[in-house]
C-alpha positions in Angstrom: 265.1 172.1 29.4 267.6 173.5 27.0 268.0 177.3 26.7 269.7 178.9 23.7 271.0 182.3 24.3 273.0 184.6 22.1 276.5 185.8 23.4 277.3 189.5 24.1 279.2 191.8 21.7 281.1 193.1 24.5 283.3 190.7 26.6 285.1 190.7 29.8 288.7 191.4 29.2 291.7 189.1 30.5 291.5 185.9 32.1 292.8 184.0 35.3 292.6 180.4 34.1 294.8 178.3 31.9 295.3 178.9 28.2 292.5 177.5 25.9 292.1 173.9 25.4 289.5 173.0 22.8 289.5 169.5 23.8 288.1 170.4 27.1 285.1 172.3 25.9 281.6 170.9 26.0 279.9 169.5 23.0 283.2 167.8 21.8 281.6 167.0 18.5 282.1 170.6 17.5 285.9 170.5 18.2 286.9 170.0 14.5 284.7 172.9 13.4 286.0 175.2 16.3 289.6 174.5 15.5 289.0 175.4 11.9 287.1 178.9 12.7 289.9 179.6 15.4 292.9 178.8 13.0 291.5 181.1 10.4 290.4 183.9 12.8 294.0 183.9 14.3 295.6 184.0 10.9 293.4 186.8 9.8 294.3 188.8 12.6 298.2 188.0 12.6 298.2 189.4 9.1 296.8 192.6 7.5 295.1 194.7 10.3 293.2 196.6 7.9 291.6 193.6 6.3 291.0 192.0 9.7 289.2 195.2 10.9 287.1 195.2 7.6 286.3 191.4 7.9 285.3 191.6 11.6 283.4 194.9 11.2 285.6 196.8 13.8 285.5 200.5 14.1 288.8 202.5 14.7 288.1 202.1 18.5 288.0 198.6 18.5 291.0 197.7 16.6 292.6 196.5 19.8 290.4 193.4 19.4 292.6 192.2 16.4 295.5 191.6 18.7 293.3 189.9 21.3 292.2 187.5 18.4 295.7 187.0 17.3 296.8 185.8 20.6 293.6 183.4 21.2 295.7 180.2 21.5 297.8 181.5 24.3 295.5 183.8 26.1 294.3 183.1 29.5 290.8 182.0 30.0 287.7 182.3 32.4 284.4 180.7 32.3 282.0 181.7 29.6 279.5 182.8 32.4 282.1 185.6 33.2 283.3 186.4 29.6 279.9 187.3 28.3 278.5 190.8 29.6 275.8 193.1 28.6 272.1 193.7 29.3 270.9 190.1 29.1 273.7 188.7 31.1 273.6 191.3 33.7 269.9 190.4 34.3 270.5 186.9 34.3 273.3 187.3 37.0 274.8 183.9 36.7 277.5 184.6 39.5 274.7 185.4 42.1 272.6 182.5 41.5 272.3 180.0 44.4 274.5 176.8 44.0 271.6 174.6 42.8 270.5 177.2 40.2 274.0 177.7 39.1 274.3 173.9 38.5 270.9 173.9 36.6 272.3 176.8 34.5 275.3 174.9 33.4 273.3 171.9 32.4 270.7 173.8 30.6 272.2 177.0 29.0 273.8 177.0 25.7 275.4 180.3 24.5 276.0 180.5 20.8 279.1 182.1 19.3 280.5 182.8 15.9 283.9 181.3 17.2 282.8 178.5 19.3 279.5 177.4 17.8 278.0 176.9 21.2 279.3 176.7 24.7 278.1 176.1 28.2 278.5 178.6 31.0 281.5 176.8 32.8 283.4 176.3 29.5 286.8 178.1 29.9 287.5 180.6 27.0 289.4 183.6 26.3 288.0 186.9 25.3 287.5 187.3 21.7 285.7 189.2 19.0 284.1 187.4 16.2 280.2 187.5 15.7 278.1 185.0 13.8 277.6 187.7 11.0 281.2 187.7 10.1 282.3 186.1 6.7 285.8 184.6 7.1 287.8 184.5 3.8 288.4 180.7 3.9 285.2 179.4 5.5 282.5 181.9 4.3 279.6 183.3 6.4 279.8 181.6 9.9 276.0 181.4 10.4 276.0 179.1 7.3 279.3 177.3 8.3 277.9 176.2 11.6 274.8 174.9 10.4 275.9 171.3 9.8 278.3 170.9 12.8 275.5 172.2 15.1 272.8 170.1 13.6 274.8 167.0 14.3 275.1 167.7 18.0 272.3 169.7 19.3 269.5 167.4 18.9 271.3 165.0 21.3 272.0 168.1 23.7 268.3 168.8 23.6 267.1 165.5 24.7 263.5 165.1 24.9 262.5 168.2 26.8 261.7 171.9 26.2 263.9 174.1 23.9 263.6 177.6 24.8 265.2 179.7 22.0 266.0 183.2 23.1 268.6 183.9 20.4 268.8 187.1 18.2 268.2 186.6 14.6 271.8 186.3 13.5 272.4 183.5 15.8 269.1 181.7 15.0 270.5 181.2 11.5 273.3 178.9 12.8 270.6 176.2 14.0 266.9 175.8 13.7 265.2 172.9 15.5 263.4 170.7 13.1 260.5 168.2 13.0 259.5 166.8 16.4 262.0 168.9 18.1 260.6 172.1 16.7 257.3 171.2 18.1 259.1 171.3 21.6 260.7 174.6 21.0 259.4 178.0 22.2 260.7 181.3 21.1 259.7 184.5 23.1 259.1 188.1 22.1 258.8 190.9 24.6 256.2 193.4 24.1 255.8 196.7 26.1 252.2 197.6 26.9 251.2 201.2 27.9 248.0 203.1 27.9 247.7 206.3 25.9 244.6 208.3 26.1 242.7 205.3 27.4 243.9 202.9 24.7 246.5 200.2 25.1 249.5 200.5 22.8 251.9 197.8 22.4 255.5 197.9 21.0 258.3 195.5 20.5 261.2 196.6 22.7 264.9 195.9 21.9 267.4 196.9 24.7 264.9 195.8 27.4 264.0 192.7 25.4 267.5 191.3 26.4 266.8 192.4 30.1 263.4 190.7 30.2 264.9 187.6 28.8 267.6 187.5 31.2 265.3 187.9 34.1 263.0 185.0 32.6 265.8 182.5 32.7 267.1 183.7 36.1 263.4 183.3 37.5 263.1 179.9 35.9 266.4 178.7 37.3 265.8 180.2 40.8 262.4 178.5 40.9 263.9 175.1 39.8 261.2 175.0 37.0 261.7 172.3 34.7 259.0 172.4 31.9 258.9 169.7 29.5 257.5 171.4 26.7 256.2 174.8 25.6 252.8 174.3 27.2 254.6 173.7 30.5 256.7 176.8 29.9 253.6 178.9 29.6 252.4 177.6 33.0 255.6 178.0 34.7 256.0 181.7 33.6 252.5 182.6 34.5 253.2 181.1 37.8 256.2 183.3 38.2 253.9 186.3 37.5 254.5 186.9 33.8 251.9 187.8 31.3 252.3 185.3 28.4 250.2 185.2 25.3 250.4 182.8 22.4 250.0 179.0 22.1 250.4 176.1 19.9 251.4 176.7 16.3 248.7 176.2 13.7 250.7 173.4 12.1 252.6 170.7 14.0 256.4 170.6 13.8 256.8 174.3 14.2 258.0 176.3 17.3 255.5 177.9 19.7 255.7 181.8 19.3 255.1 183.3 22.8 254.7 187.0 23.8 255.8 188.2 27.1 253.9 191.4 27.8 255.5 193.9 30.2 254.1 197.2 31.6 257.4 198.4 33.1 260.9 198.5 31.5 
């Protein structure tokens, strides 16, 4: 099982590990692309700070991120599992997983990034600010830039099992499974069900969508679930107590679109 996650906009500050070594990161086929993005981001942030703030979409209160980016090559690192914070990662709680589940997380989770392409939880990276929606002056829109490098390495990383795609729309643009691999891919939408005057009302949730997705991943890891395809994922989630709707797509070679229906947020 390969689980695709978005990063978090906010990231833990500081680090206790050695300086960044891009050669030590997982998915080594991405190293050249990572170095290109890293070099351009550092150069941008070492220059005109007003331009850097505009390119990165930073508010006045976040201009300190520019200096952080400028120092990326010498900044101390920590595991990606500790760098990424926020609702999804709070619910996932990687640090509190049992050892076996933590090892499974490092094998199966990929966290997408505008700077790194994708990393595993154990990869040592510094705190940074660069979303997939950024358009760097020399490389252009990062969502488009990463398509070719990611397409070259992720099918092998996916192997022959399930791909559970929990990315947000901005990060999904960077890589879309195709063909037979798409048929082994499942996306998840979280719906909130409530009863109003005796009638069920459903709505798509945003903030709690992230929390539910984090809980789903944590529950799958804790249970040691290893579904080999979308149908097996549906069974595994229902066994864990989730209400899951949806099924095989109308045409082969397309991802399964599953709805997880919750009554409490």
